[in-house]
N, C-alpha and C positions, 0 to 999 in steps of 0.2 A: 511415382512408385520407386521404392528402394530396390534396385536391381542387383546390387552386390554390396556386401559389407565385410569388412575385416576388422577384427578386434584383437588387440595384443595386450596382454598383461593385466586384464581386468578380472578380478576375482579368480574363479577357477579357469577362465578362458585365457590360457597362456598364448595361444595363437589359433584363431579361427578365421576361416575364409569361406563365405557362403554366397552362392547365387540364389536369389530369392524370386518368388513368383507371386501371383495374386493370392493364393492360399498356401500357407506354410504351416505345417504341423510338426511339432517337436515331441518326440516320445522318448521314454527312458524311465529308469527307476527313480526313486526318491534320491535327492542329493546328487543327481547326475549332471546338473548344470543348466537345466531348462530355464529356471527362474533367473539365473545369472545373465542369460542371453536377453531376456525380457528387461532386466534392469539396465543392461547396456543401452537398449532403445530408450529407456527413460532418461539416461544421462544425456543422450542426443536431444531429447525433448527439452531438457533444461537448458542445453546450449542454445537451442532455437529461441527459447524465451529470453535469453541474454542474461541469465542469472550468473553470479560469480561461481567459480569452481567450488568454493567452500559451501555455497548455498546448494548447489547441485548435489554434492555428496553428503552433506550434513544436515540439510534442511533449512527452512527459513520460516519465520512467523508471518502471519497475515499482515499486510501493510495497507496503507491508505489507498494505494492504486494497484494492489496485487493480492492474489489469493495466497494462502499458506502453501508451502511446498514441503512435502515429506522427503527427507533424504533417503539414500539407498540403505539397505540393511547393513549395519556395521559401520556406516559412514566412511570417511576418508581413511580411517585406521585399517580397515579390511578391504579397501578398494583395489589395492595392488595384489597381483598374483604372488603368493608366498612372501608378502611384505615388500615387493618391488615398488620402486617409486614412480616409474613412467608407465602410463596407460595411453594407448594409441587407438584411434578410431579412423577408419577410412570408409567413405560411403560414395557409391555411384548411384545416381538417381535420375530418372526421367521425369520431366515436369509436364503439366498439361499443355504448355506452349511448345512441346516437343523438343525443348532444349535438354541437353544432357549435362549434368554437373558432376564434378568430382570434388569431394571435400575431405580434408585430412586434418586431424588435430592430435597433438600429443600434449598430455598434461602431467604435471607433477602432483601426485596425490598427497605427498607430505607437505609441500609448500602451497598446495591448493592454487596453482597458477598454470598459465598456458606456457608451454615450452616452444612449440612451433605450430604453424597453422597455414594451410593453403586452400585456395578455392579456385576451381577452373570451370569454364563454360565452354562446351564443345571442344575440349582439349586445349583451349587457349587460357593461360593463366590470368586470373583476375586480380589476385593478390597472393603474396607469399610473405608471411611474417616469421622471420628468423628469430633466434634468441635475442632479447633486448629490444626488439622492435616495439613491443607493447609495454614499454617502460611506464607509459602514462597509467595504464591499468592492466597489468598482466593477470590480474585476478579474474578477468572477464574475457570470454572468447571474442576474437576480433569479428566474428560473424555479426555481432550486434553493435560493432564500433566503427568498422571501416566504412569510409565514404567512397563510393564508386560512381562512374558516370551513369546517366539516367537509365540507359538500356540494361546494363549489367546490374544496376541496383534493383531493378524490377525482378530480375531473375533471382538475385540473392534473396530478396524478400519472399519470393514464391518458394524457394527452397526452405527458408526458415519456417514458413507457414506449414510446409510439408512435414518438417520435424515436429512442430508443435501439435498438429492436428491429430492427436492420438487419443483414443478412448479405450481405457482399460476397464472392461466390463466384468464385474464379479457379482452377479445378481444374488441378492440376499432375500430369500423368501419372506423373512420376517419384515423386511422393509417393504416388499411388494404387497404384503397383506395390509399395509396401512393405507389410509386415505391420502390422496394427492391434494395438496392445498390449491394449486393453480388449476385453471380450467383449460389452459393450452400450454404445451411446452414442445420444443422442437428437438430436444435431446435429453434423455433421462440421465440421472446421476450414475456414477460408477457402480453403486450397489443397488440400483433400481429405484432411486429416489424419483418421485413424480412419474412413476411407471404408468399409473392409471391415466394421468393427464396426457402422457405421450400417446397412449392407445386411443384416447378420445380425439386427439389431433389426427391420428392415422385414419380413424373411422370417418372423419369428416371429408376425406378424399376418397371417392368411390374406387379409383384404380388401386390405391394403396390398401384400402380396406379389403378389397376382394382378394388381393395377393396374400395379405397377412392372414386373413381368416382361412384361406385354403391350406396354409401350412399347419394351422392349429387343428383343422379338421382331420389332417393326416395323423396328428399326434394322438388324438383321444380315441380310445377303444370303443366308446359308445358314440351314437349319433350326435353331432354337435350342430345345433341350430344356428347359433351366431355368437359373436363376442360382444359383450355389453360393458358399459361403464356406468355404474349405478351412482346416483347423486347421494351425497350425505346431508347432514343437517346444517352444516356450516359452509355451504357452497363448495364442498370438496367432493372427491370422486373415488370410486373403488372399482377395480377390475373384476369382471365376472364372466363366466361362460354360461350360455343358455343351452340346456339339453332337454328335449322333449317338453318344451314350453316352460321349464322351470329354471330360474337363475341360481347359479352356484357361485357365490362371491369368493374372492381371494382367500379369506380365512379357512374355507373348507377344501380348497384345492391342494393337491400334493405339491411337495417341493419341486419335484421333477417337472411337473406341468408348468409351474410358475417360472422356473429357470428357462425352460424352452421358450415360453411365451416372451420372456424379456430378451433372449438372444435373437429370436425371430424379429421382434419389434425393432431391434437395433438396426436391421437392414432396411427398415421403412421409416426411419426418423427423417424428418424434413430437414434437419441439419445433420448431414452424414459426416462422420469423421473420415479422414484420409486413411487412417490405419485403425483397425479394431483388434484389440488384444483380448484373448479369452484363455483363461487358465483352467485346466482340468475339465475339459468340455463334457466328460462323462458324468460329472457329479450329479447325483440325484436322478439319473435317467436309467431306465431299464435297458439292457442290451438291445432288445428288439427296437426300442425307440431311438437308440444311438444312431442307427442307420439313417433315420430321418434327419437328424442334426447334421451328419456328415454330408448328406445330400443338400441340405440348406446351405451349408458353407461353400460347397463346391459350385452350386448354381449362382450364388449371390456375390462371392468374392470377385473383385475385378470390375464390378459394375459401379454403383454409386460409391461404395466403399472400395477403394483401389486395392487395398492389401489387408489380409487377415493373418494374424499370428496366433496360433493356438497351441496349447500343450495338452498332453494326455498320458495317463498311465495304463490305459485300457487296451488290451489286445483286440477287443471288439471294435474299437474305433478304426483301427487300421485295416480290419478285415473287410471293410466296405470300400476301401480305396482300390483303384485300378493301377496297372503298371504305368500308365501315362502320368499318374499323379506322383510317382515315387521320386521324381527329381527334386520336389520341394517338400518331401516328408523326410524328416531328419531324426536320426538315432543319436541320442546323447549318452555318452558313456564317460566314466571318470577312471583314470589310471590310479590304482590303489597305491602305487609307490610315489608318484610325483604329485598327485592331486589335480592333474590337468584334465580338463574336459575336452573330449573330441566330439565334434558334431559332424556326422556323416550322412549325406543323402542316401536314401534306400537304394537309389540307382547305382551307387558306388560300393555298396556292401558286396564283398566277394560271394559269388554263387547264389545270391539272393533271388535273382530273376529265375534262374534255373529251378531252384527248390520251390519257389512260390507257385510254379506251375504244377508241382506234384503234390503239395500239401498246403493247407491253409496257412497264410502268413501269420494269422493270429496265434496258431500253435507254435510257430517258430519263435514268436515274441514271448509267449507265455512260458516256454521251455528254457528261455535264456540263450537260444541259439544265436540270435542277432548280436548280443554282446560278445559272445565268444568268437564271432566271425571277424570282429574288428581287431 
């Protein structure tokens, strides 16, 4: 799990330093920098894959041995804060082996090259690449090039896997309403591709099926008998809910029901990602059902999926959080003069704890008090 991250000079993130937990929720107005933080995580994912800096920022086509990679919005031209050249990432992470690693990389966005890079294990430096050291291929992070001794190499590979193993889930109801071609899948696509096949796989495991169905029963206002996967004419499958003995296939279900069904299914995939990213969690959900989604995220984060990163514009989402959650609920604001994003944990917002005990925090958010307090 990424325990701490520092980002300097990336897009609107002039200087950000965050302690993270199992569930991390970023709230704020449009264009406040929430998506820029998520894109920073995507840069780290590209570093884990060993792509060149140019490929990470500007994208790469599908190759013989690799999938296509979509660059960040604006590419290298807009990667630096106010046109600056240097972007730095610092990450402290704990691994399943209980090793703790510290990784730092500075890149030139204009030259699309690595400037400096260090990697430490349990405070012991494994490598330190100063300027010029990567003359052989400074276009590519050393994380994918450096050869270390066997024990440290295993830890480095584990850290790389941690950076790579990210699922950015943006369920599209139109995709979920389509038939799934495969009969079994262990992880759905980012937009819900093969959703029905994943649910079929979940239903084949009694324990997973029971847990998954129980969440969907909480969601639906009418009595839910079960979750079904209906066969198509070409060996394909369609998601459905059964109510009062009648099947309701995906095409007649609401967008909110399908989105919740996909997000819930993500926590019961047989191939769980290390990090799950969810943008605008309230999309398509009635405020009364948003409580259920927040409960789902709180109960499941830190289990099979070690870390969840979610964004929201909704005051209703934060209204279901408790004070003990506020350490990893972050308010994103942007300075009108400098354009720099500040990301502040609720627990550090002046007087928030005091006021939240007197009036609903959703009201403070909706009225703009939180932004004015920073």
